[in-house]
C-alpha positions, 0 to 999 in steps of 0.5 A: 251322264249328260254326254251318255244321254246325248249319244243315246239321243243321237242313236235313236234319232238315226234309227228313226230317220234311217230305219223307221222313216225309210220303211214308211217311205217304202210302204208309201211307194207300195200304196202308190202302186196299188192306187194306180191299179184299183178302180173301186171307190171304197178301196181308193178312199181307204188307200187315200186315208192310209196315205194321209196317215203314213204322211203324218207319221213320217212328218212326226218322226222327222220332227222327233228326229230333229228335236233329238239331234238338233244341228248346233255345231256351228254358232248360228244354229242355236237360234234357228233350232229354237225357231224351228221348234217353236214353229212346230208348236205354233203349227198346232194352233193351240198356243202362240209362242214367241222367241226373243233372242238377244245373245251373241251366240259366239259367247256361248260355249258349245256344251252350254248351247246344247243344254240351253236347247234342251232346257228351253224345249223341255219347258215349252213341251211342258207348256204345250202338254200341261199349261192350257196356255194361249200365249207363251214366250222365250227370252234369251238375254246375255248381260254381265257374263250371265245368260238369262233364260226367261220362259213365260206363259198365261196358263193354269199354273202348276204345283210341283209334284202334281204331274209325274212327267212334268216333275221329271222334266223339271228335275232334268232341267234342274240337273242341267242348270246345276251342271252349269252352276246356274240358278232357277226361279219358278213363279207359278199361279193360276194366272200363269208361270214365269221361269227364270234361269241364270247361267254363267257364260264363262263357267 
C-alpha cells in the first residue's frame, strides 16, 4: 500500500510540474504580450495583479510537487529535503521551525528515509495548520541501532479525534511507524506537544 501511495504521489507530482505549471507559464507569456500592447492604467493594474497571482500559484505548485516527490535517492538528500521543507514553513512567518540532524544518513535504509520524510512533514504540517505555535523543532538522533525522531511545539495542544484531518494525518504516521516496527509516544497539553518516535535502524 505504501509503495502504491508513493507511485501515485510521483504521478501527481509529474502532472503538476509538467502539465499545470507549464500551462500557467504559457498564460504568463500571453499576459506579458498583452502588457506590452496596453496603455490604459486600469488595465495595466489588472494585468499586474494577474501576473502576481499566477506567479504565486506557480511557486505553490512547485512546492507541492517537490514535497510529493522529494529527491531522496542519494544518502545526503534526506537532510536537505527536510531543510527545504522547513525553509518553506519559515517563509510564512507564522512560526519558527528548527532542525537538529545528528544522524549518519548512510546508516538509514532508503525506504526508511522516505518514511522519515513523510512522518516529519506530516507532523510539521499539523503544527502549521492546527497548533497556533510560535516555535517548533525537529530532532533526528541515531543511537544504539535506533533512530529517534522528536518533534516539539509550544502550541495549543490537541486531543486525539478533535480534528478529522489531523486525526487522519496521525493515523498515517502510526501506520508508517508500525510498518517499520517502531513506537510513538505523544505528550500534548495547553503548553505544547512533544511527539517521540523510535524506529529500529536494522529492521
